[in-house]
Structures are given as C-alpha cells and as structure tokens.
C-alpha positions as CSV (number, residue, x, y, z in Angstrom):
1,M,22.0,60.4,104.8
2,S,18.5,60.6,103.3
3,P,15.6,61.8,105.5
4,I,13.5,59.1,103.7
5,K,13.5,55.6,105.0
6,N,11.8,52.8,103.1
7,I,9.9,50.4,105.4
8,T,7.7,47.4,105.1
9,S,4.1,47.1,106.4
10,I,5.5,45.0,109.4
11,E,8.0,47.7,110.2
12,A,5.3,50.4,109.8
13,R,3.1,48.6,112.4
14,K,6.0,48.6,114.9
15,L,6.7,52.2,114.2
16,M,3.0,53.2,114.8
17,K,3.0,51.5,118.2
18,N,6.2,53.1,119.4
19,E,6.5,56.5,117.8
20,D,4.5,59.7,117.6
21,L,3.9,59.5,113.9
22,I,1.6,61.3,111.4
23,I,0.3,58.9,108.8
24,L,-0.2,60.7,105.4
25,D,-2.3,59.1,102.7
26,V,-1.5,61.0,99.4
27,R,-4.1,59.3,97.3
28,A,-7.2,61.0,95.9
29,P,-10.1,61.6,98.3
30,W,-12.2,58.9,96.6
31,E,-9.5,56.3,97.1
32,F,-9.1,57.3,100.7
33,A,-12.9,57.0,101.2
34,E,-12.7,53.4,99.9
35,G,-10.2,52.4,102.6
36,H,-7.2,53.7,104.4
37,I,-4.8,53.0,107.2
38,K,-6.4,53.8,110.6
39,N,-5.7,57.3,111.9
40,S,-4.2,58.5,108.5
41,E,-4.8,62.0,107.1
42,N,-5.6,62.5,103.4
43,L,-3.5,65.0,101.5
44,D,-4.1,64.5,97.7
45,F,-0.8,64.5,95.8
46,T,-2.6,65.5,92.6
47,D,-4.2,68.6,94.2
48,P,-2.6,71.8,92.7
49,D,-2.2,73.1,96.3
50,F,-0.3,70.0,97.5
51,S,3.0,71.8,98.1
52,D,1.3,74.7,99.8
53,N,-0.6,72.3,102.0
54,L,2.6,70.5,102.9
55,K,4.2,73.8,104.0
56,K,1.4,74.1,106.7
57,L,2.6,70.9,108.4
58,D,5.2,70.7,111.2
59,K,8.5,69.7,109.5
60,N,9.9,68.4,112.8
61,K,7.4,65.6,113.2
62,K,7.7,62.1,111.8
63,Y,5.6,61.1,108.8
64,L,4.7,57.8,107.3
65,V,3.6,58.4,103.7
66,Y,1.7,56.1,101.4
67,C,-0.3,55.9,98.3
68,K,-1.8,53.0,96.4
69,T,1.4,51.2,95.2
70,G,4.2,53.6,96.0
71,R,4.7,55.8,93.0
72,R,2.8,59.0,94.2
73,G,4.1,58.3,97.7
74,A,7.7,58.4,96.4
75,M,7.1,61.7,94.6
76,A,5.3,63.2,97.6
77,L,8.3,62.2,99.8
78,E,10.8,63.9,97.4
79,T,8.7,67.0,97.6
80,M,8.6,66.9,101.4
81,K,12.4,66.3,101.5
82,N,12.9,69.3,99.2
83,I,10.7,71.5,101.5
84,G,12.8,70.5,104.5
85,F,11.1,67.6,106.2
86,N,13.6,65.4,108.1
87,N,11.9,62.3,109.4
88,L,10.1,60.6,106.6
89,Y,9.0,57.0,106.1
90,N,7.9,55.4,102.8
91,L,5.5,52.5,103.0
92,I,7.0,50.1,100.5
93,G,4.2,48.9,98.1
94,G,1.8,51.5,99.4
95,Y,-1.8,50.7,100.5
96,D,-1.8,47.6,98.3
97,A,1.0,46.1,100.5
98,W,-0.9,47.0,103.7
99,N,-2.7,44.0,105.1
100,G,-4.3,45.2,108.3
101,D,-6.6,47.8,109.8
C-alpha cells in the first residue's frame, strides 16, 4: 500500500479538523506570499536543498502536500516517500483546487 493518499479539498478540510497534520506548500516563496492554505509551511520544491530540508522533518508525522496544480506536489511526495515518510496526503488539483481560507 502506498504511503501517499490523494484527497480532495473537502477531504483535506475534514482531515485538518481531526488530525495533527503538517501542511506543506512546495511552491516558490513568491507564490506562497501571494496566498496559501492557513497554517501551511513553505518548502520550495525547486530549491537545490529541498531533499536535505525534507530530511530535517519528522518522518512519523502526517503531511498534506500541495503546490499550484499538483505537478510539483506529486514529485515532492515521491521524494518524501523515497526518503521514508509514511503518512502523506496529496491535495488533488493543488492550491488552484482549494476554495477556502
């Protein structure tokens, strides 16, 4: 079974209410500054240190990962899976699909 679960924005909202979850925005800092999901942390996928920065995170926590449309998010999730993260959620459609706070 894959550690990556694809979820909709509706499912993500429910998850945020009921779970101890780290929300990871993997877009560029300028995109993050223009708008992001409340309480998310920015970790730029295009940063050369992206993998090294991931390795500093707790692999046992649950992560909801998103980018603008889902492409970078999917690549970031594969990287996280390969490093050993087990509880990963992919926001289908990325930030463009998010219609809330």
